[in-house]
mmCIF file of the N, C-alpha and C atoms, coordinates in Angstrom:
data_MODEL
# 
_entry.id   MODEL 
# 
loop_
_atom_site.group_PDB 
_atom_site.id 
_atom_site.type_symbol 
_atom_site.label_atom_id 
_atom_site.label_alt_id 
_atom_site.label_comp_id 
_atom_site.label_asym_id 
_atom_site.label_entity_id 
_atom_site.label_seq_id 
_atom_site.pdbx_PDB_ins_code 
_atom_site.Cartn_x 
_atom_site.Cartn_y 
_atom_site.Cartn_z 
_atom_site.occupancy 
_atom_site.B_iso_or_equiv 
_atom_site.pdbx_formal_charge 
_atom_site.auth_seq_id 
_atom_site.auth_comp_id 
_atom_site.auth_asym_id 
_atom_site.auth_atom_id 
_atom_site.pdbx_PDB_model_num 
ATOM 1   N N  . UNK A 1 1  ? -157.555 8.742   294.822 1.00 0.00 ? 1  UNK A N  1 
ATOM 2   C CA . UNK A 1 1  ? -156.980 8.264   296.195 1.00 0.00 ? 1  UNK A CA 1 
ATOM 3   C C  . UNK A 1 1  ? -157.413 8.657   297.643 1.00 0.00 ? 1  UNK A C  1 
ATOM 4   N N  . UNK A 1 2  ? -158.054 7.774   298.225 1.00 0.00 ? 2  UNK A N  1 
ATOM 5   C CA . UNK A 1 2  ? -158.290 8.538   299.706 1.00 0.00 ? 2  UNK A CA 1 
ATOM 6   C C  . UNK A 1 2  ? -156.737 8.755   300.578 1.00 0.00 ? 2  UNK A C  1 
ATOM 7   N N  . UNK A 1 3  ? -157.084 9.913   301.194 1.00 0.00 ? 3  UNK A N  1 
ATOM 8   C CA . UNK A 1 3  ? -155.971 10.251  301.706 1.00 0.00 ? 3  UNK A CA 1 
ATOM 9   C C  . UNK A 1 3  ? -155.433 9.484   302.458 1.00 0.00 ? 3  UNK A C  1 
ATOM 10  N N  . UNK A 1 4  ? -154.108 9.308   302.042 1.00 0.00 ? 4  UNK A N  1 
ATOM 11  C CA . UNK A 1 4  ? -153.031 8.395   302.487 1.00 0.00 ? 4  UNK A CA 1 
ATOM 12  C C  . UNK A 1 4  ? -152.522 8.359   303.992 1.00 0.00 ? 4  UNK A C  1 
ATOM 13  N N  . UNK A 1 5  ? -152.460 10.157  304.565 1.00 0.00 ? 5  UNK A N  1 
ATOM 14  C CA . UNK A 1 5  ? -152.318 10.185  305.893 1.00 0.00 ? 5  UNK A CA 1 
ATOM 15  C C  . UNK A 1 5  ? -153.319 9.704   307.001 1.00 0.00 ? 5  UNK A C  1 
ATOM 16  N N  . UNK A 1 6  ? -154.804 9.984   306.503 1.00 0.00 ? 6  UNK A N  1 
ATOM 17  C CA . UNK A 1 6  ? -155.623 9.605   307.196 1.00 0.00 ? 6  UNK A CA 1 
ATOM 18  C C  . UNK A 1 6  ? -155.868 8.105   307.175 1.00 0.00 ? 6  UNK A C  1 
ATOM 19  N N  . UNK A 1 7  ? -155.665 7.503   306.144 1.00 0.00 ? 7  UNK A N  1 
ATOM 20  C CA . UNK A 1 7  ? -155.684 5.839   306.116 1.00 0.00 ? 7  UNK A CA 1 
ATOM 21  C C  . UNK A 1 7  ? -154.846 5.373   307.075 1.00 0.00 ? 7  UNK A C  1 
ATOM 22  N N  . UNK A 1 8  ? -153.212 5.960   307.101 1.00 0.00 ? 8  UNK A N  1 
ATOM 23  C CA . UNK A 1 8  ? -152.679 5.745   308.199 1.00 0.00 ? 8  UNK A CA 1 
ATOM 24  C C  . UNK A 1 8  ? -152.863 5.692   309.321 1.00 0.00 ? 8  UNK A C  1 
ATOM 25  N N  . UNK A 1 9  ? -153.209 7.019   309.504 1.00 0.00 ? 9  UNK A N  1 
ATOM 26  C CA . UNK A 1 9  ? -153.626 7.643   311.042 1.00 0.00 ? 9  UNK A CA 1 
ATOM 27  C C  . UNK A 1 9  ? -154.486 7.023   311.856 1.00 0.00 ? 9  UNK A C  1 
ATOM 28  N N  . UNK A 1 10 ? -155.670 6.417   310.812 1.00 0.00 ? 10 UNK A N  1 
ATOM 29  C CA . UNK A 1 10 ? -156.565 5.532   311.660 1.00 0.00 ? 10 UNK A CA 1 
ATOM 30  C C  . UNK A 1 10 ? -156.162 3.982   312.016 1.00 0.00 ? 10 UNK A C  1 
ATOM 31  N N  . UNK A 1 11 ? -155.383 3.629   310.658 1.00 0.00 ? 11 UNK A N  1 
ATOM 32  C CA . UNK A 1 11 ? -154.727 2.349   311.385 1.00 0.00 ? 11 UNK A CA 1 
ATOM 33  C C  . UNK A 1 11 ? -153.979 2.590   312.568 1.00 0.00 ? 11 UNK A C  1 
ATOM 34  N N  . UNK A 1 12 ? -153.426 3.375   312.820 1.00 0.00 ? 12 UNK A N  1 
ATOM 35  C CA . UNK A 1 12 ? -152.212 3.240   314.112 1.00 0.00 ? 12 UNK A CA 1 
ATOM 36  C C  . UNK A 1 12 ? -153.316 3.623   315.179 1.00 0.00 ? 12 UNK A C  1 
ATOM 37  N N  . UNK A 1 13 ? -153.977 4.608   314.958 1.00 0.00 ? 13 UNK A N  1 
ATOM 38  C CA . UNK A 1 13 ? -154.885 4.534   316.191 1.00 0.00 ? 13 UNK A CA 1 
ATOM 39  C C  . UNK A 1 13 ? -156.037 3.233   316.427 1.00 0.00 ? 13 UNK A C  1 
ATOM 40  N N  . UNK A 1 14 ? -156.223 2.183   315.533 1.00 0.00 ? 14 UNK A N  1 
ATOM 41  C CA . UNK A 1 14 ? -156.536 1.492   315.663 1.00 0.00 ? 14 UNK A CA 1 
ATOM 42  C C  . UNK A 1 14 ? -156.429 0.204   316.023 1.00 0.00 ? 14 UNK A C  1 
ATOM 43  N N  . UNK A 1 15 ? -154.715 0.064   316.081 1.00 0.00 ? 15 UNK A N  1 
ATOM 44  C CA . UNK A 1 15 ? -153.815 -0.592  316.239 1.00 0.00 ? 15 UNK A CA 1 
ATOM 45  C C  . UNK A 1 15 ? -153.673 -1.984  315.062 1.00 0.00 ? 15 UNK A C  1 
ATOM 46  N N  . UNK A 1 16 ? -153.684 -1.224  313.840 1.00 0.00 ? 16 UNK A N  1 
ATOM 47  C CA . UNK A 1 16 ? -153.942 -2.120  312.622 1.00 0.00 ? 16 UNK A CA 1 
ATOM 48  C C  . UNK A 1 16 ? -152.587 -1.897  311.926 1.00 0.00 ? 16 UNK A C  1 
ATOM 49  N N  . UNK A 1 17 ? -151.691 -3.007  311.486 1.00 0.00 ? 17 UNK A N  1 
ATOM 50  C CA . UNK A 1 17 ? -150.253 -2.728  310.865 1.00 0.00 ? 17 UNK A CA 1 
ATOM 51  C C  . UNK A 1 17 ? -150.791 -2.035  309.936 1.00 0.00 ? 17 UNK A C  1 
ATOM 52  N N  . UNK A 1 18 ? -149.622 -1.073  309.237 1.00 0.00 ? 18 UNK A N  1 
ATOM 53  C CA . UNK A 1 18 ? -149.570 -0.249  308.177 1.00 0.00 ? 18 UNK A CA 1 
ATOM 54  C C  . UNK A 1 18 ? -148.133 -0.291  307.850 1.00 0.00 ? 18 UNK A C  1 
ATOM 55  N N  . UNK A 1 19 ? -148.330 0.078   306.532 1.00 0.00 ? 19 UNK A N  1 
ATOM 56  C CA . UNK A 1 19 ? -146.818 0.093   305.770 1.00 0.00 ? 19 UNK A CA 1 
ATOM 57  C C  . UNK A 1 19 ? -147.046 1.163   304.764 1.00 0.00 ? 19 UNK A C  1 
ATOM 58  N N  . UNK A 1 20 ? -145.915 2.167   305.196 1.00 0.00 ? 20 UNK A N  1 
ATOM 59  C CA . UNK A 1 20 ? -145.715 3.280   304.050 1.00 0.00 ? 20 UNK A CA 1 
ATOM 60  C C  . UNK A 1 20 ? -144.657 3.360   302.965 1.00 0.00 ? 20 UNK A C  1 
ATOM 61  N N  . UNK A 1 21 ? -144.956 3.534   301.652 1.00 0.00 ? 21 UNK A N  1 
ATOM 62  C CA . UNK A 1 21 ? -144.101 3.427   300.718 1.00 0.00 ? 21 UNK A CA 1 
ATOM 63  C C  . UNK A 1 21 ? -143.959 5.223   300.404 1.00 0.00 ? 21 UNK A C  1 
ATOM 64  N N  . UNK A 1 22 ? -142.905 5.930   300.440 1.00 0.00 ? 22 UNK A N  1 
ATOM 65  C CA . UNK A 1 22 ? -143.043 7.262   299.716 1.00 0.00 ? 22 UNK A CA 1 
ATOM 66  C C  . UNK A 1 22 ? -141.990 7.469   298.508 1.00 0.00 ? 22 UNK A C  1 
ATOM 67  N N  . UNK A 1 23 ? -142.239 8.286   297.927 1.00 0.00 ? 23 UNK A N  1 
ATOM 68  C CA . UNK A 1 23 ? -141.642 8.359   296.166 1.00 0.00 ? 23 UNK A CA 1 
ATOM 69  C C  . UNK A 1 23 ? -140.125 7.988   295.934 1.00 0.00 ? 23 UNK A C  1 
ATOM 70  N N  . UNK A 1 24 ? -139.611 8.659   296.861 1.00 0.00 ? 24 UNK A N  1 
ATOM 71  C CA . UNK A 1 24 ? -137.690 8.853   296.657 1.00 0.00 ? 24 UNK A CA 1 
ATOM 72  C C  . UNK A 1 24 ? -137.321 7.029   297.068 1.00 0.00 ? 24 UNK A C  1 
ATOM 73  N N  . UNK A 1 25 ? -138.090 6.017   297.463 1.00 0.00 ? 25 UNK A N  1 
ATOM 74  C CA . UNK A 1 25 ? -137.899 4.835   298.001 1.00 0.00 ? 25 UNK A CA 1 
ATOM 75  C C  . UNK A 1 25 ? -137.367 4.265   296.424 1.00 0.00 ? 25 UNK A C  1 
ATOM 76  N N  . UNK A 1 26 ? -136.227 3.671   296.095 1.00 0.00 ? 26 UNK A N  1 
ATOM 77  C CA . UNK A 1 26 ? -135.999 2.956   295.284 1.00 0.00 ? 26 UNK A CA 1 
ATOM 78  C C  . UNK A 1 26 ? -136.787 2.017   294.759 1.00 0.00 ? 26 UNK A C  1 
ATOM 79  N N  . UNK A 1 27 ? -137.400 1.079   295.533 1.00 0.00 ? 27 UNK A N  1 
ATOM 80  C CA . UNK A 1 27 ? -138.228 0.116   295.636 1.00 0.00 ? 27 UNK A CA 1 
ATOM 81  C C  . UNK A 1 27 ? -139.928 0.273   295.549 1.00 0.00 ? 27 UNK A C  1 
ATOM 82  N N  . UNK A 1 28 ? -140.337 1.337   295.673 1.00 0.00 ? 28 UNK A N  1 
ATOM 83  C CA . UNK A 1 28 ? -141.977 1.806   295.694 1.00 0.00 ? 28 UNK A CA 1 
ATOM 84  C C  . UNK A 1 28 ? -142.235 1.694   294.436 1.00 0.00 ? 28 UNK A C  1 
ATOM 85  N N  . UNK A 1 29 ? -142.151 2.210   293.697 1.00 0.00 ? 29 UNK A N  1 
ATOM 86  C CA . UNK A 1 29 ? -142.825 1.929   292.189 1.00 0.00 ? 29 UNK A CA 1 
ATOM 87  C C  . UNK A 1 29 ? -143.095 0.432   292.004 1.00 0.00 ? 29 UNK A C  1 
ATOM 88  N N  . UNK A 1 30 ? -142.036 -0.344  291.969 1.00 0.00 ? 30 UNK A N  1 
ATOM 89  C CA . UNK A 1 30 ? -142.202 -1.763  291.951 1.00 0.00 ? 30 UNK A CA 1 
ATOM 90  C C  . UNK A 1 30 ? -143.233 -2.426  292.486 1.00 0.00 ? 30 UNK A C  1 
ATOM 91  N N  . UNK A 1 31 ? -142.966 -2.073  294.126 1.00 0.00 ? 31 UNK A N  1 
ATOM 92  C CA . UNK A 1 31 ? -143.535 -2.442  294.907 1.00 0.00 ? 31 UNK A CA 1 
ATOM 93  C C  . UNK A 1 31 ? -145.458 -2.259  294.551 1.00 0.00 ? 31 UNK A C  1 
ATOM 94  N N  . UNK A 1 32 ? -145.398 -1.233  294.393 1.00 0.00 ? 32 UNK A N  1 
ATOM 95  C CA . UNK A 1 32 ? -146.883 -0.671  293.813 1.00 0.00 ? 32 UNK A CA 1 
ATOM 96  C C  . UNK A 1 32 ? -147.448 -1.179  292.857 1.00 0.00 ? 32 UNK A C  1 
ATOM 97  N N  . UNK A 1 33 ? -146.449 -1.516  291.603 1.00 0.00 ? 33 UNK A N  1 
ATOM 98  C CA . UNK A 1 33 ? -146.981 -2.115  290.461 1.00 0.00 ? 33 UNK A CA 1 
ATOM 99  C C  . UNK A 1 33 ? -147.259 -4.235  290.638 1.00 0.00 ? 33 UNK A C  1 
ATOM 100 N N  . UNK A 1 34 ? -146.703 -4.342  291.374 1.00 0.00 ? 34 UNK A N  1 
ATOM 101 C CA . UNK A 1 34 ? -146.537 -5.712  291.956 1.00 0.00 ? 34 UNK A CA 1 
ATOM 102 C C  . UNK A 1 34 ? -147.990 -5.847  292.599 1.00 0.00 ? 34 UNK A C  1 
ATOM 103 N N  . UNK A 1 35 ? -148.508 -4.875  293.587 1.00 0.00 ? 35 UNK A N  1 
ATOM 104 C CA . UNK A 1 35 ? -149.552 -4.921  293.889 1.00 0.00 ? 35 UNK A CA 1 
ATOM 105 C C  . UNK A 1 35 ? -150.611 -4.684  293.420 1.00 0.00 ? 35 UNK A C  1 
ATOM 106 N N  . UNK A 1 36 ? -150.636 -3.869  292.431 1.00 0.00 ? 36 UNK A N  1 
ATOM 107 C CA . UNK A 1 36 ? -151.787 -4.130  291.201 1.00 0.00 ? 36 UNK A CA 1 
ATOM 108 C C  . UNK A 1 36 ? -151.934 -5.057  290.770 1.00 0.00 ? 36 UNK A C  1 
ATOM 109 N N  . UNK A 1 37 ? -151.115 -5.678  290.269 1.00 0.00 ? 37 UNK A N  1 
ATOM 110 C CA . UNK A 1 37 ? -151.156 -7.129  289.488 1.00 0.00 ? 37 UNK A CA 1 
ATOM 111 C C  . UNK A 1 37 ? -151.484 -7.953  290.448 1.00 0.00 ? 37 UNK A C  1 
ATOM 112 N N  . UNK A 1 38 ? -151.884 -8.118  291.504 1.00 0.00 ? 38 UNK A N  1 
ATOM 113 C CA . UNK A 1 38 ? -152.348 -9.060  292.936 1.00 0.00 ? 38 UNK A CA 1 
ATOM 114 C C  . UNK A 1 38 ? -153.758 -8.017  292.766 1.00 0.00 ? 38 UNK A C  1 
ATOM 115 N N  . UNK A 1 39 ? -153.988 -7.178  292.682 1.00 0.00 ? 39 UNK A N  1 
ATOM 116 C CA . UNK A 1 39 ? -155.324 -6.318  293.262 1.00 0.00 ? 39 UNK A CA 1 
ATOM 117 C C  . UNK A 1 39 ? -156.157 -6.453  291.973 1.00 0.00 ? 39 UNK A C  1 
ATOM 118 N N  . UNK A 1 40 ? -155.883 -6.530  290.826 1.00 0.00 ? 40 UNK A N  1 
ATOM 119 C CA . UNK A 1 40 ? -156.528 -6.481  289.756 1.00 0.00 ? 40 UNK A CA 1 
ATOM 120 C C  . UNK A 1 40 ? -157.509 -7.693  289.545 1.00 0.00 ? 40 UNK A C  1 
ATOM 121 N N  . UNK A 1 41 ? -156.757 -8.876  290.407 1.00 0.00 ? 41 UNK A N  1 
ATOM 122 C CA . UNK A 1 41 ? -157.563 -10.152 290.391 1.00 0.00 ? 41 UNK A CA 1 
ATOM 123 C C  . UNK A 1 41 ? -159.037 -10.258 291.290 1.00 0.00 ? 41 UNK A C  1 
ATOM 124 N N  . UNK A 1 42 ? -158.713 -9.093  292.082 1.00 0.00 ? 42 UNK A N  1 
ATOM 125 C CA . UNK A 1 42 ? -159.991 -9.076  293.149 1.00 0.00 ? 42 UNK A CA 1 
ATOM 126 C C  . UNK A 1 42 ? -160.621 -7.540  293.247 1.00 0.00 ? 42 UNK A C  1 
ATOM 127 N N  . UNK A 1 43 ? -160.103 -6.881  292.952 1.00 0.00 ? 43 UNK A N  1 
ATOM 128 C CA . UNK A 1 43 ? -160.398 -5.515  293.534 1.00 0.00 ? 43 UNK A CA 1 
ATOM 129 C C  . UNK A 1 43 ? -161.393 -4.640  292.628 1.00 0.00 ? 43 UNK A C  1 
ATOM 130 N N  . UNK A 1 44 ? -162.259 -3.741  293.099 1.00 0.00 ? 44 UNK A N  1 
ATOM 131 C CA . UNK A 1 44 ? -163.317 -2.731  292.190 1.00 0.00 ? 44 UNK A CA 1 
ATOM 132 C C  . UNK A 1 44 ? -162.461 -2.176  291.232 1.00 0.00 ? 44 UNK A C  1 
ATOM 133 N N  . UNK A 1 45 ? -163.168 -2.015  290.202 1.00 0.00 ? 45 UNK A N  1 
ATOM 134 C CA . UNK A 1 45 ? -162.780 -0.994  289.280 1.00 0.00 ? 45 UNK A CA 1 
ATOM 135 C C  . UNK A 1 45 ? -162.249 0.648   289.674 1.00 0.00 ? 45 UNK A C  1 
ATOM 136 N N  . UNK A 1 46 ? -163.106 0.602   290.814 1.00 0.00 ? 46 UNK A N  1 
ATOM 137 C CA . UNK A 1 46 ? -162.805 2.041   291.373 1.00 0.00 ? 46 UNK A CA 1 
ATOM 138 C C  . UNK A 1 46 ? -161.477 2.203   292.048 1.00 0.00 ? 46 UNK A C  1 
ATOM 139 N N  . UNK A 1 47 ? -161.201 1.205   292.878 1.00 0.00 ? 47 UNK A N  1 
ATOM 140 C CA . UNK A 1 47 ? -160.209 1.008   293.731 1.00 0.00 ? 47 UNK A CA 1 
ATOM 141 C C  . UNK A 1 47 ? -158.622 0.966   292.743 1.00 0.00 ? 47 UNK A C  1 
ATOM 142 N N  . UNK A 1 48 ? -158.963 0.258   291.412 1.00 0.00 ? 48 UNK A N  1 
ATOM 143 C CA . UNK A 1 48 ? -158.082 -0.253  290.668 1.00 0.00 ? 48 UNK A CA 1 
ATOM 144 C C  . UNK A 1 48 ? -157.411 1.174   290.004 1.00 0.00 ? 48 UNK A C  1 
ATOM 145 N N  . UNK A 1 49 ? -158.477 1.885   289.776 1.00 0.00 ? 49 UNK A N  1 
ATOM 146 C CA . UNK A 1 49 ? -158.368 3.382   288.935 1.00 0.00 ? 49 UNK A CA 1 
ATOM 147 C C  . UNK A 1 49 ? -157.701 4.322   289.784 1.00 0.00 ? 49 UNK A C  1 
ATOM 148 N N  . UNK A 1 50 ? -158.162 4.398   291.177 1.00 0.00 ? 50 UNK A N  1 
ATOM 149 C CA . UNK A 1 50 ? -157.403 4.890   291.819 1.00 0.00 ? 50 UNK A CA 1 
ATOM 150 C C  . UNK A 1 50 ? -155.584 4.516   292.209 1.00 0.00 ? 50 UNK A C  1 
ATOM 151 N N  . UNK A 1 51 ? -155.414 3.371   292.245 1.00 0.00 ? 51 UNK A N  1 
ATOM 152 C CA . UNK A 1 51 ? -154.474 2.585   292.486 1.00 0.00 ? 51 UNK A CA 1 
ATOM 153 C C  . UNK A 1 51 ? -153.301 3.284   291.133 1.00 0.00 ? 51 UNK A C  1 
ATOM 154 N N  . UNK A 1 52 ? -153.891 3.027   289.821 1.00 0.00 ? 52 UNK A N  1 
ATOM 155 C CA . UNK A 1 52 ? -153.266 3.393   288.981 1.00 0.00 ? 52 UNK A CA 1 
ATOM 156 C C  . UNK A 1 52 ? -152.582 4.837   288.539 1.00 0.00 ? 52 UNK A C  1 
ATOM 157 N N  . UNK A 1 53 ? -154.085 5.911   289.063 1.00 0.00 ? 53 UNK A N  1 
ATOM 158 C CA . UNK A 1 53 ? -153.283 7.106   289.328 1.00 0.00 ? 53 UNK A CA 1 
ATOM 159 C C  . UNK A 1 53 ? -152.467 7.464   290.144 1.00 0.00 ? 53 UNK A C  1 
ATOM 160 N N  . UNK A 1 54 ? -152.493 6.535   291.132 1.00 0.00 ? 54 UNK A N  1 
ATOM 161 C CA . UNK A 1 54 ? -151.303 6.911   292.262 1.00 0.00 ? 54 UNK A CA 1 
ATOM 162 C C  . UNK A 1 54 ? -149.829 6.596   291.942 1.00 0.00 ? 54 UNK A C  1 
ATOM 163 N N  . UNK A 1 55 ? -149.947 5.122   291.220 1.00 0.00 ? 55 UNK A N  1 
ATOM 164 C CA . UNK A 1 55 ? -148.537 4.706   290.668 1.00 0.00 ? 55 UNK A CA 1 
ATOM 165 C C  . UNK A 1 55 ? -148.214 5.576   289.466 1.00 0.00 ? 55 UNK A C  1 
ATOM 166 N N  . UNK A 1 56 ? -149.253 6.238   288.714 1.00 0.00 ? 56 UNK A N  1 
ATOM 167 C CA . UNK A 1 56 ? -148.811 6.855   286.969 1.00 0.00 ? 56 UNK A CA 1 
ATOM 168 C C  . UNK A 1 56 ? -148.313 8.246   287.764 1.00 0.00 ? 56 UNK A C  1 
ATOM 169 N N  . UNK A 1 57 ? -149.608 8.826   288.060 1.00 0.00 ? 57 UNK A N  1 
ATOM 170 C CA . UNK A 1 57 ? -149.476 10.570  288.329 1.00 0.00 ? 57 UNK A CA 1 
ATOM 171 C C  . UNK A 1 57 ? -148.850 10.702  289.503 1.00 0.00 ? 57 UNK A C  1 
ATOM 172 N N  . UNK A 1 58 ? -148.181 9.856   290.286 1.00 0.00 ? 58 UNK A N  1 
ATOM 173 C CA . UNK A 1 58 ? -147.488 10.080  291.866 1.00 0.00 ? 58 UNK A CA 1 
ATOM 174 C C  . UNK A 1 58 ? -146.643 9.936   291.507 1.00 0.00 ? 58 UNK A C  1 
ATOM 175 N N  . UNK A 1 59 ? -146.125 8.692   291.829 1.00 0.00 ? 59 UNK A N  1 
ATOM 176 C CA . UNK A 1 59 ? -145.022 7.608   292.095 1.00 0.00 ? 59 UNK A CA 1 
ATOM 177 C C  . UNK A 1 59 ? -144.288 8.067   290.958 1.00 0.00 ? 59 UNK A C  1 
ATOM 178 N N  . UNK A 1 60 ? -144.885 7.390   289.752 1.00 0.00 ? 60 UNK A N  1 
ATOM 179 C CA . UNK A 1 60 ? -143.605 7.395   288.520 1.00 0.00 ? 60 UNK A CA 1 
ATOM 180 C C  . UNK A 1 60 ? -143.491 8.464   287.915 1.00 0.00 ? 60 UNK A C  1 
ATOM 181 N N  . UNK A 1 61 ? -144.331 9.951   287.908 1.00 0.00 ? 61 UNK A N  1 
ATOM 182 C CA . UNK A 1 61 ? -143.829 11.067  287.916 1.00 0.00 ? 61 UNK A CA 1 
ATOM 183 C C  . UNK A 1 61 ? -142.867 11.887  288.491 1.00 0.00 ? 61 UNK A C  1 
ATOM 184 N N  . UNK A 1 62 ? -142.894 11.672  289.941 1.00 0.00 ? 62 UNK A N  1 
ATOM 185 C CA . UNK A 1 62 ? -141.671 11.692  291.020 1.00 0.00 ? 62 UNK A CA 1 
ATOM 186 C C  . UNK A 1 62 ? -140.588 11.241  290.659 1.00 0.00 ? 62 UNK A C  1 
ATOM 187 N N  . UNK A 1 63 ? -140.741 9.623   290.135 1.00 0.00 ? 63 UNK A N  1 
ATOM 188 C CA . UNK A 1 63 ? -139.066 9.122   289.898 1.00 0.00 ? 63 UNK A CA 1 
ATOM 189 C C  . UNK A 1 63 ? -138.669 10.035  288.444 1.00 0.00 ? 63 UNK A C  1 
ATOM 190 N N  . UNK A 1 64 ? -139.898 10.298  287.704 1.00 0.00 ? 64 UNK A N  1 
ATOM 191 C CA . UNK A 1 64 ? -138.852 10.718  285.988 1.00 0.00 ? 64 UNK A CA 1 
ATOM 192 C C  . UNK A 1 64 ? -138.687 12.181  286.412 1.00 0.00 ? 64 UNK A C  1 
ATOM 193 N N  . UNK A 1 65 ? -139.260 12.920  287.605 1.00 0.00 ? 65 UNK A N  1 
ATOM 194 C CA . UNK A 1 65 ? -138.904 14.338  287.505 1.00 0.00 ? 65 UNK A CA 1 
ATOM 195 C C  . UNK A 1 65 ? -137.825 14.266  288.930 1.00 0.00 ? 65 UNK A C  1 
ATOM 196 N N  . UNK A 1 66 ? -137.535 13.634  289.722 1.00 0.00 ? 66 UNK A N  1 
ATOM 197 C CA . UNK A 1 66 ? -136.473 13.872  290.705 1.00 0.00 ? 66 UNK A CA 1 
ATOM 198 C C  . UNK A 1 66 ? -135.689 12.074  290.848 1.00 0.00 ? 66 UNK A C  1 
ATOM 199 N N  . UNK A 1 67 ? -134.855 11.922  289.553 1.00 0.00 ? 67 UNK A N  1 
ATOM 200 C CA . UNK A 1 67 ? -134.167 10.947  289.555 1.00 0.00 ? 67 UNK A CA 1 
ATOM 201 C C  . UNK A 1 67 ? -133.208 11.056  290.779 1.00 0.00 ? 67 UNK A C  1 
ATOM 202 N N  . UNK A 1 68 ? -132.676 12.277  291.175 1.00 0.00 ? 68 UNK A N  1 
ATOM 203 C CA . UNK A 1 68 ? -131.617 12.468  292.223 1.00 0.00 ? 68 UNK A CA 1 
ATOM 204 C C  . UNK A 1 68 ? -131.943 12.212  293.291 1.00 0.00 ? 68 UNK A C  1 
ATOM 205 N N  . UNK A 1 69 ? -133.225 12.145  293.631 1.00 0.00 ? 69 UNK A N  1 
ATOM 206 C CA . UNK A 1 69 ? -133.594 11.549  295.078 1.00 0.00 ? 69 UNK A CA 1 
ATOM 207 C C  . UNK A 1 69 ? -134.057 10.460  295.151 1.00 0.00 ? 69 UNK A C  1 
ATOM 208 N N  . UNK A 1 70 ? -134.071 9.695   294.069 1.00 0.00 ? 70 UNK A N  1 
ATOM 209 C CA . UNK A 1 70 ? -134.383 7.793   294.187 1.00 0.00 ? 70 UNK A CA 1 
ATOM 210 C C  . UNK A 1 70 ? -133.104 7.545   295.039 1.00 0.00 ? 70 UNK A C  1 
ATOM 211 N N  . UNK A 1 71 ? -133.600 6.712   296.052 1.00 0.00 ? 71 UNK A N  1 
ATOM 212 C CA . UNK A 1 71 ? -132.289 5.877   296.740 1.00 0.00 ? 71 UNK A CA 1 
ATOM 213 C C  . UNK A 1 71 ? -132.947 4.683   297.079 1.00 0.00 ? 71 UNK A C  1 
ATOM 214 N N  . UNK A 1 72 ? -132.301 3.667   298.008 1.00 0.00 ? 72 UNK A N  1 
ATOM 215 C CA . UNK A 1 72 ? -132.462 2.691   298.640 1.00 0.00 ? 72 UNK A CA 1 
ATOM 216 C C  . UNK A 1 72 ? -132.508 3.144   300.171 1.00 0.00 ? 72 UNK A C  1 
ATOM 217 N N  . UNK A 1 73 ? -133.648 2.846   300.508 1.00 0.00 ? 73 UNK A N  1 
ATOM 218 C CA . UNK A 1 73 ? -134.325 3.437   301.850 1.00 0.00 ? 73 UNK A CA 1 
ATOM 219 C C  . UNK A 1 73 ? -133.187 2.962   302.891 1.00 0.00 ? 73 UNK A C  1 
ATOM 220 N N  . UNK A 1 74 ? -133.487 3.570   304.065 1.00 0.00 ? 74 UNK A N  1 
ATOM 221 C CA . UNK A 1 74 ? -132.421 3.719   305.092 1.00 0.00 ? 74 UNK A CA 1 
ATOM 222 C C  . UNK A 1 74 ? -133.384 4.272   306.207 1.00 0.00 ? 74 UNK A C  1 
ATOM 223 N N  . UNK A 1 75 ? -132.721 4.125   307.477 1.00 0.00 ? 75 UNK A N  1 
ATOM 224 C CA . UNK A 1 75 ? -133.355 4.630   308.610 1.00 0.00 ? 75 UNK A CA 1 
ATOM 225 C C  . UNK A 1 75 ? -133.230 5.887   308.639 1.00 0.00 ? 75 UNK A C  1 
# 
């Protein structure tokens, strides 16, 4: 998947709203899975593959390997 830091940095630079999810956020994986369910209706297969990889290889793997770090987000 495209470098997430670059995407966010470019959005902020161009005054485009952005929203970040991090692996320790208790709701991040569910949010990405829901986003995928919406995206699969209209997005390219390349985008969907990248999103699946992000979900499975990053967020789900992090959750499984670091359950003690998963928490409700705070400030």
